[in-house]
Residue, then its C-alpha position, 0 to 999 in steps of 0.5 A: x176450651x177442653x171438655x173438663x173446663x166446660x164441665x167446670x164452667x157449668x153444664x146444660x141440663x138434660x131431661x132423661x125420663x123423670x130425672x134431670x141431670x147435667x151433661x158432663x161433656x159439651x162439644x161443638x162440631x162444625x159440619x162441612x154441610x150447610x143447614x137445611x140439607x139432609x146430610x146435615x140433618x143426619x149429622x144432627x141425628x147422630x149427635x142426638x143418638x150420642x146424647x141418648x146412648x150416654x144417658x145425657x152425659x154428652x151434648x154435641x152441637x152440630x154447626x153448619x159449614x163456615x159457622x166458626x171457620x172455613x171448611x178448610x180450616x176446621x183441622x187447625x181449629x180443632x187443634x187450637x181448641x176453637x172447635x171441639x171437632x168436625x164432621x167433614x171431608x178428609x180431602x179438604x186438608x190436603x194442603x196440610x199433607x197430600x196424604x189427606x187428599x189421597x186417602x180422602x178421595x182415592x178417585x176411582x178406587x171405590x164402587x160403593x160406600x161399603x168398600x170404603x167403610x170396610x177399608x177404614x174399619x177392617x183394612x187398616x184405614x182407622x189406624x192409619x188416619x189416627x197416626x196421620x192426625x196425631x201430630x195435629x192433636x186430632x183424634x180420628x173417631x171414624x168415618x164412612x161416605x155419603x155415597x158415590x157422588x153424582x155430577x151436576x152440569x149445565x152442558x151434556x157430559x157423556x164421556x171423558x172427551x166432554x170434560x175438555x176445558x170444562x170449568x168445574x168445582x172440585x174439592x182440594x187434593x187428588x180430585x182436582x188433580x184427576x180432573x185436570x189430568x182428564x182435561x178439565x179446568x177445576x175451580x176450588x170452591x166450598x160446597x155452599x157456593x156451588x149453586x151461586x157459582x153455577x147460576x152466575x156462570x163462574x163454573x159449568x159443572x160441579x163435583x158436589x155430593x149425592x144426587x138427592x142432595x143436589x136435587x133438593x138444593x135445586x142444582x138440576x134446575x140450573x144445571x140440567x145435565x146430571x151424570x148418574x150414577x157418578x163416575x168419579x168421587x166417593x170421598x171419606x166423610x170423617x168424625x174427628x175431635x180434639x185429641x186431648x179432649x178425647x183422652x179426657x173421656x172415660x172409656x165408656x164414652x169413648x166406646x159410645x163415640x166409636x160405635x155410634x160413628x160406625x153406625x153413622x157411616x152406614x146410616x148416612x150412606x143408606x139414607x142418602x142412597x134411598x133418597x137418591x132413588x126417589x130423586x132420580x125418579x122425580x128428575x126423570x119425570x121432568x122434561x127439562x132434566x136429562x140424566x147421563x149415564x156413562x158407558x162402562x168404557x168411559x168409566x174405565x177410561x176415567x178411572x185409568x186417568x185417576x190411577x195415574x194420579x194416585x202414583x203421582x200423589x204418592x210421591x208428594x210426601x212420605x205419608x202419601x206413600x203410606x196411604x198409597x201402599x195401604x189402600x192398594x194393598x187392601x184393594x188387592x187383597x179384596x180383588x178390587x184392583 
């Protein structure tokens, strides 16, 4: 249901100071995270800021992963109007177009979230994402990253050779291709099933999220050989919504969304990086957990494998070639390639 219809159907009341006014626009956005993790809470805080910045005119409900549809189906759900939007990982939609896998996680390209944020907002990524999403009736509001992801493992991992035959969870798209090229055996699972899959032996390792979130969820209790800092993924985390609903919004509300999402991109990466410091310290004090830090040589070897997959992915669709050209041009312009 579009925002204007929801408005006509009757709107929630929001108390602002001594006045009570109706929310003009009500939305449901599904998250790619389960409730109870810090990532999800930061997303809820973003929704609360939008409400405050709009003077109560916008009310966004953030739903946990799989609340309405699976994590790979939110793009379709937004297009059809089942959901108003999502805060999710772009790479989940690589089944639609390999371009989403390539821009969603250009494995080995980014050393920190700031580089990805710079590309999105100042290097052409924002415009390209909106061009890619327009045929689906979806507006890319903005994006960033949770951070360079850590890696959880039940067995010691000290380099590329240790990946041979390793059963690991990796999200759809380029990440799976890179791990397969490195000799691992990727398994496609949503993040919400990582703990269970590790505990039951379905997988031995997982590319999931940042160290602090992994630690808070108890993953290191069953997979006590994390790799930190991460050597692989820095996925694009996006806020997107139904394009028709976006076009119905007045310009000031659109500006609030745009600016608040840009703030959210910095907020989530900063908060989680700070949380990582505390979590790593706590993990190091636990004799049952061994943190593995790959050498510069091993990291270079893995990234070299990753970059061979960029080229292969670029050949899978015209849009994937556009992504490849855009990302590599930016990296070269910044001296990062």
